[in-house]
Structures are given as C-alpha cells and as structure tokens.
C-alpha positions as CSV (number, residue, x, y, z in Angstrom):
1,M,77.9,95.8,80.2
2,K,81.2,94.1,80.0
3,G,81.9,94.8,83.7
4,C,78.5,93.4,84.7
5,R,79.0,90.2,82.6
6,S,82.4,89.7,84.2
7,L,81.4,90.1,87.8
8,F,77.8,88.9,88.1
9,D,78.8,85.6,89.7
10,L,81.1,86.8,92.5
11,G,78.6,86.2,95.3
12,R,79.8,87.9,98.5
13,G,82.2,90.7,97.7
14,I,84.1,93.3,99.7
15,T,85.8,96.3,98.2
16,L,89.0,97.7,99.6
17,F,90.1,101.3,98.7
18,G,93.5,102.8,99.4
19,S,96.5,104.6,98.0
20,A,98.7,103.3,95.2
21,R,101.8,104.8,96.8
22,F,102.5,102.4,99.8
23,A,105.2,99.9,98.9
24,E,105.6,96.3,100.1
25,G,106.9,96.4,103.7
26,H,104.9,99.5,104.7
27,H,102.6,98.8,107.7
28,W,99.6,100.0,105.7
29,Y,100.5,97.6,102.9
30,Q,100.8,94.8,105.5
31,L,97.4,95.6,107.0
32,A,95.7,95.6,103.6
33,Q,97.4,92.2,102.7
34,A,96.3,90.6,106.0
35,T,92.8,92.0,105.7
36,G,92.5,90.7,102.1
37,A,93.6,87.2,103.4
38,E,91.0,87.3,106.3
39,L,88.2,88.2,103.9
40,A,89.2,85.5,101.4
41,R,89.3,82.9,104.2
42,A,85.8,84.0,105.1
43,G,84.6,83.3,101.6
44,C,84.5,86.8,100.2
45,A,85.7,87.9,96.8
46,V,88.1,90.8,97.4
47,I,87.7,93.7,95.0
48,T,90.0,96.7,94.5
49,G,91.0,99.3,92.0
50,G,93.5,96.8,90.6
51,G,96.6,98.9,90.9
52,P,99.7,98.9,93.1
53,G,100.1,99.8,96.8
54,I,97.1,99.1,99.0
55,M,95.2,97.6,96.1
56,E,98.0,95.2,95.3
57,A,98.3,94.3,99.0
58,A,94.6,93.4,99.4
59,N,94.5,91.4,96.1
60,R,97.7,89.6,97.1
61,G,96.4,88.6,100.5
62,A,93.2,87.3,98.9
63,Q,94.9,85.4,96.2
64,E,97.5,83.8,98.5
65,A,94.7,82.8,100.9
66,G,93.0,81.0,98.0
67,G,90.2,83.5,97.5
68,M,88.9,85.4,94.4
69,S,90.9,88.5,93.7
70,V,89.3,91.1,91.4
71,G,90.7,94.4,90.1
72,C,88.8,97.3,88.4
73,N,91.8,99.1,86.9
74,I,91.8,102.5,85.2
75,R,94.0,103.9,82.5
76,L,96.1,106.8,83.9
77,P,99.4,108.4,82.7
78,H,101.2,107.6,86.0
79,E,101.1,105.1,88.9
80,Q,98.2,102.9,87.7
81,H,98.9,99.5,86.2
82,P,97.3,96.2,87.0
83,N,99.0,94.4,89.9
84,P,100.1,90.8,89.4
85,Y,97.7,89.3,92.0
86,L,94.4,89.4,90.0
87,D,92.2,86.5,89.0
88,R,89.9,88.9,87.1
89,V,90.8,92.3,85.9
90,L,88.7,94.9,84.2
91,T,90.2,98.2,82.8
92,F,88.2,101.4,82.5
93,D,88.7,104.8,80.8
94,Y,86.4,106.7,83.2
95,F,86.4,107.0,87.0
96,F,82.7,107.1,87.3
97,V,82.1,103.8,85.5
98,R,84.9,102.2,87.6
99,K,83.3,103.4,90.8
100,V,80.0,101.9,89.8
101,M,81.6,98.5,89.5
102,L,83.5,98.8,92.7
103,L,80.3,99.4,94.6
104,K,77.8,97.3,92.6
105,Y,79.2,93.9,93.7
106,S,80.1,94.7,97.2
107,S,78.4,94.1,100.5
108,G,80.9,96.0,102.6
109,F,83.7,98.6,102.1
110,V,87.2,99.0,103.7
111,F,88.9,102.4,103.3
112,M,92.6,102.2,103.9
113,P,94.8,105.3,104.1
114,G,95.0,107.1,100.8
115,G,95.0,110.4,99.0
116,F,92.4,112.4,97.0
117,G,91.2,109.4,95.1
118,T,90.5,107.4,98.3
119,L,88.8,110.4,99.9
120,D,86.7,110.8,96.7
121,E,85.6,107.1,97.0
122,L,84.9,107.4,100.7
123,F,82.7,110.5,100.4
124,E,80.9,109.3,97.3
125,T,80.1,106.0,99.0
126,L,78.8,107.8,102.1
127,T,76.8,110.1,99.9
128,L,75.1,107.2,98.2
129,I,74.4,105.5,101.5
130,Q,73.0,108.7,103.0
131,T,70.7,109.3,100.1
132,G,69.5,105.7,99.9
133,K,71.1,105.0,96.5
134,V,73.2,102.2,98.0
135,E,72.2,99.9,100.8
136,A,73.8,100.8,104.1
137,F,76.4,98.1,104.0
138,P,79.2,98.4,106.7
139,C,82.0,100.8,106.1
140,V,85.3,100.4,107.9
141,L,88.1,102.9,108.1
142,A,91.2,100.7,108.6
143,G,94.1,102.5,110.2
144,S,92.7,104.6,113.0
145,A,96.0,106.6,113.4
146,F,95.4,107.9,109.8
147,W,91.7,108.4,109.9
148,Q,90.9,109.6,113.5
149,P,92.3,113.2,113.1
150,M,90.3,113.8,109.9
151,L,87.1,112.4,111.5
152,D,87.6,114.6,114.6
153,V,87.7,117.7,112.4
154,V,85.4,116.9,109.5
155,M,82.6,115.0,111.2
156,T,82.4,117.3,114.1
157,Q,82.2,120.3,111.7
158,L,79.4,118.6,109.7
159,Y,77.4,117.7,112.7
160,D,77.8,121.1,114.3
161,A,76.7,122.8,111.1
162,G,73.7,120.5,110.7
163,T,74.7,119.3,107.2
164,V,75.0,115.7,108.4
165,T,72.9,114.1,111.1
166,P,74.6,111.7,113.5
167,G,73.5,108.1,112.5
168,E,72.9,108.9,108.8
169,V,76.1,107.0,108.0
170,E,78.1,104.7,110.2
171,L,81.9,104.4,110.1
172,E,83.9,101.9,112.2
173,L,87.5,102.5,112.9
174,L,89.4,99.2,113.2
175,D,93.0,98.1,113.1
176,D,92.9,94.3,113.4
177,P,92.2,92.3,110.2
178,A,90.2,89.7,112.0
179,E,88.0,92.4,113.6
180,I,87.6,94.1,110.2
181,A,86.4,90.9,108.5
182,A,84.1,90.0,111.4
183,H,82.5,93.5,111.4
184,L,81.9,93.4,107.6
185,L,80.3,90.0,107.7
186,A,78.2,90.4,110.8
187,N,74.4,90.3,110.3
188,Q,74.6,90.4,106.5
189,T,72.1,88.8,104.2
190,V,74.1,88.4,101.1
191,P,74.6,85.8,98.4
192,P,76.9,82.8,99.2
193,P,80.5,82.8,97.9
194,G,81.3,81.8,94.3
195,P,80.9,79.8,92.2
196,W,83.4,82.2,90.4
197,T,83.0,80.4,87.1
198,E,83.4,82.0,83.7
199,Q,79.8,81.4,82.6
200,E,77.8,84.4,81.4
201,P,74.2,85.2,82.2
202,S,71.6,84.0,79.8
C-alpha cells in the first residue's frame, strides 16, 4: 500500500533492469545513463531497483536530464544500497513485492546486461506478458553483444521444443539510447507525464 501511494501519480514510467556490478566508466553504465536521460527528456519517469551499477546509471541520467528518478530498493546483506540519484525511493524486504512495483507503474521495460537477478526479472516479465497478466508493453534488450548469444540458444531451444510459440512475446535488441526511447514510446496509449507531486489519492 505504501508503494502504491508513493507512485500512483508518476504518469508514463519506464523500468530499467540491470546489474549492480558495473561501475561508472563501464560502457554498459554509460549506455544506461544515456538511456535514462533520453527517456527523461521524452517525459518518462525512470524506475529502477534503486541500487548501484546499471540502476544508478539510469537514475543518474534521468535526474541529470531533469526527469523523475525512482528507485525500488531492497534490503540485502551485500551490494544493494540506494544510489544518490533518486527523487523517490522505496525500500522493500521481499523481492516479490519489489517486482510488483517495478512492473505496476511501467509502460515499457529495458533489460540491460546483468546476472541472475536481471534474468529473473526478464523471464518473470515475459511470463506475465505471455499469460496475459501484464499488458504486452514493449521490452528492449539493451546491449546486443551481451544478449544475442543467449537468445540464439535459449529462444531457439524453446521454439524448437514447442514450449514457446514465436510471437507470444516480443523482444527488441537495441544499442542506441535514442532508438531505445523511440521504440518504447511508439504507439503507446499511456497516461501523460507527471505531475509528480506529493499528493496522495483520496
């Protein structure tokens, strides 16, 4: 309930997922930062898991571009702490609640390179889209050099086995921040940006 009351007014939101382990200066960090900035300039609130690495980069890009930067942080013994580029931060004890909030206020998803957590978020999002529990908002895999080898193996195996039908989910591999933003925003019927006030629903 606290999460819903904190984020209900975001308007158009895009969630970026990715590893906490990429430091400033890494090319994936730079891609996430540039993508966050592009989305903010397009009027989107940028939502991440609120931690370091890719999450920090996307939040940083959004905040420095004048947009709304949101973090859904989680308490973990290592790595995870809120990054300093957040306009709003929520902290959760459980992954499943956090993932609800990361999806609930988004009309598109960007999956940057990451580890098991990012893969978990990718496959859960695709499962929810495949089963109709989440609207089929656009999903972008940013960083084709990272994602293409996995797709070549995993998706081919799933299609060949008949466990997934081509067209059930759509994934776009993109490497340019402007193209990522354009793809996410094309042909969407979503709420307008903002107003990003602190008022609560009646």
